[in-house]
N, C-alpha and C positions, 0 to 999 in steps of 0.2 A: 650331396646336394639334391634338393627336391626336383626331380625331373619333370614334374607337372608344369613348372613355371618356365615358359618359353617366350612370354610376351612382355614387351616393355612399351610404355607410353611416354612420349616426350612432348610436353606442352610447348608450343613455339608460336603462339599467336600474338605475343606482346609487340608493342610499337617501338620499343627501344628508344624512348625519348631522351634518356640520359646521354645518348651518344649522337644526338643531332648536331650538325647536319649529316654526319656520315651515314646515318640510318634513314635518311629521307627517302632514298630509292633502293636501299639494300637492307635485307633483314639483319637484325643485330646478331643473329645466330651465325651469320656468314662472315662476321668480322674475323680477320685472320689472327691466329695465335701462332706466331712464327710463319709457317707456310701451309697451315691447314686451317680451315674455318673452325670456329669453336664447336659447332654442332657435330663435326666429325669425331672429335675427341669423345663426345658423349655417346655417340653410336658405337664407337670402338669399345668403350667401357662396357656397354650392355652386351655386346657380342662376346667379349672376353669372359663374361660371367655366364655365358651359355644362352643368352636371350637373343634369338635371331629373328623373331617376328616382332617388328617394330612399327608402332602406329605413331605418326607425328600429327599433333593437333595444330593446325596452322590457321592463318587468316589471310586477308587481302594483302596483295603485294608480297607474298611469300613464295612465289613460283621458283625463285632461285634455290630454295631448299630442295624441291623436287628435282630440279635440273642437276644439282650437284651429285645426287645419288643415282642419276640416270646415265645411260650411254651417251657419248658425244662422238658419233661416228666420224664426222669430218676431222675433228681434232685427233682422234685415235689414228686415222688413216695418214694424216700429215706427219705425226710423230713416227709412225711405223716406216713411212717412206724415207724419213731422215735417218732412220736407224737409231733413234733416240729411245732406246729401250728403258732407260732409267726413268725418264719422265712418263713414258707410256705406262709403266708399272704403277706409278703414283696416281695417275689418272684412273686407271682401272681398279685401283684399290678401293676407292669409295663406291664404285659401281657394284662390286660383288660382296660388300660387307654383310648385308642382311636382306631379309625379305621385307621391303619397305612398303608401308601403307600410309595414306593421308586422309584426314578428314578436317573440314573447316569448323572452327568454333562458332562462327556466326557472330552472335552478340558477345562483346567483351565483358563477360560477367564473372570474372575471377578464376582462380586456379581450380577451385572445386567444380565449377561449371565445365572447365576444360577437361578435367579428369572424367567427369560424367559423360562427356561426348564419346568416350572410349567404350561405353557399356556394350554396345552391339558387337564390337570387334573382340573384346576381351571374353565376354560370355561369363560362365560360372566357374571361374578359376582364379587363383591368385595371380597377381601381375606386379610388375615394377613400374615406378614412376621416376623419371630422371629429369631434373630441371636443367636447362641449358646454361644457366649462368654459373653453375658450380662445376668446375672441372676437378676431378679427383685424379691425382697422379697415378699412372698405371703401375708404379712400383709399390703402391700402398693400397692393395685391394680392399674395397669396402662392400661393394654390392654382392660379391660372392659370399661374404660373411653374413650379410643380411638374409640372403636366400637360405643359408643353412639354418639360421635362427627361425625363419618363418616355418620351415619344415619341422624343426624340432618342437616349436611351441604352438604351431597351428594358430598363429596370431598375426596381426598387422605389425610391421616393423618400420621404424623411422630411424634416420641417421642423426646422431647428436654430436655436437662439437662443444668442448669447453672453451668459452670465450672470456675475455676480460669483462668483469661486471660492468665496466663503463661502456661496453659495446652491446650489452644484451638488449638494449632498446631497439636495436636494428633487426632483431630476430623474433621468432616465436620461442618462448622459454618453456621448458618442461618441468613440471613437478614430478619427482621420481621416488621410487622405492628400490632398494637393492635386491638383487636376486642371487642365485647360486653362482653366478658368473660376474666377476668384478667389471667386465667390459660390457655387460648387458644390464639394463635397468627396466623396471616396469613403470610405465608412465601413468600417473594418476590425474594429471591435469595439464592443460596447455594455456598459456597466456600470450596473445599476439602483441609483440613489440611493447613490453611493459617498461615502465620507468625502473631505474636501477633499484629503488627502494621497494618496489612492488613485485619484483621478479621472484618466482619461487625457487630459482636456482640459476647458475650460469651455464646450464646445458642448453645450447641453442639448436633448434631444428634446422638442418641444412637439406639441400635439395635432392635427397634420395629416400625413396619409400618402397616398401614391398607390402602390398595391400591385399587383404581378402576381398572377394567380390561383394561382400555385404556392404562395403563402402558406398556402392551405387545407390542402394535403398536409403542409406543414411543421408547421402547428398540430396536425394529427392525431397527429403523432409527437412532439410536445413534452411533456416530462414536467412534470406540475403541480409548482409550487413549494410551499413551506410554506404551509399554509392551503388547499391544494387548488386554487389558482388557476392558470390557464394564461395565461402572460404573452406579450403580443405582442412585447415586447422580446426574449424568448428565441428566438422564431421568426425575428425579424430578424437576430439574432446568427448563427443557423444559416445563413441565406441569405447573409449577408455573408462568412462563412468558406468557403462552398462554391465551389471553383474551377470547378465546372461550371456555375454560374449566372452571370447577368449582373450580379450584385452588388446592393449597396444604396448609394445616394448621398444626400447631404444638401444641401438648399438652405438657405443661411444667410439668415435673415430679419432685417432691420434696421429694420422698421417698428414700428407701434404695436400692442401686444397687451394684452388685458385678461383677467386671471385671475378668473373669477367663481366659482371653486371655493373661494376663501379669503375670509373675512369682510371683512378690511380692504381687500383688492384689489377685492372686489366693490363696496364703497362708493366706492373711488377711481374705478372704471369708471363708475359712475352719475354721479358729479360731473363727471368729465372729459367724458363724452359729452354731458351736459346743458349744460355750460358752453360747448361749441363749437357748439351749435345756434342758429340765427337766432331762433327763437321764444322760447327760454328763456335763452340765453347772456347777453345784456346785463344783465338783472336779476339773474341768478344770480351773475355775476362781480362785480357791484357789491356784492351782499350778502356774498359770500365775503370780499372785500377788507376790508369793515367788520368782519366777524365775526372774522377773523384779527387785526385790529388790537386788537379788544376782548380777545382771548385773551392777547395778549403780556404785558400787565402781570400777569395772573392767574398765568401760569406762571413769570414772573420772580420772583414773590414766594415761590414754593415752593422 
């Protein structure tokens, strides 16, 4: 693994409007996935890949994110006095995960703008970007593979997922060329949310990137799209088309991914992760089986 890469950037300034009213006063990144907020899974993934210097790009009303990864002396003292070491360990787990830093995005000008806000912190070295809506199952490592490919090819790396062609309009789609590795492709173009007929492939870009620092200069020269947002996809397209650069490659991910940015997918993520846990799984799976059996005649009658 390329030991130079120690920094991860997590954009977390979005308003979470798809989950209103739950996100009216609480950041969407703090929505619980079983018993941990979604953002903690993302930080844990970065740390597992060796990225312990983490910059979170936040916005107004996001103080809960900073509080979650900070000490809570009164709570810790209460749990310690009760002798509840199990809960105390879970509370302290998020506190000591990583070296956490925070910067405000300010104006909501898109993902590219949020990434550019990390320039001063990242400096002149490659870094990872993890989007909080995508949870990657810890049993299916993705980021560590991307770091290896970045070191091997000295290029920017994005994560790709093969999706049903009928769903490609929900993603950025990549035009690709094969390489010496069947799980790695060279990206020759990117189209944001194309119609099925216009998509260059069914390879969808998902929320994991390992980027060379040159992306900051490209972002500075990227024209905002409609709505005034600066898109990371546009900057990656420029880098992929530049014959003087080392290009952009995609690592094809075939593992388990949970989309917590969509209501139905969020519910599925909670159920799947809970059903596979030793402490909750047996009872939950039994209840689910009985519940589905009860539902079948109800829906059959409609």
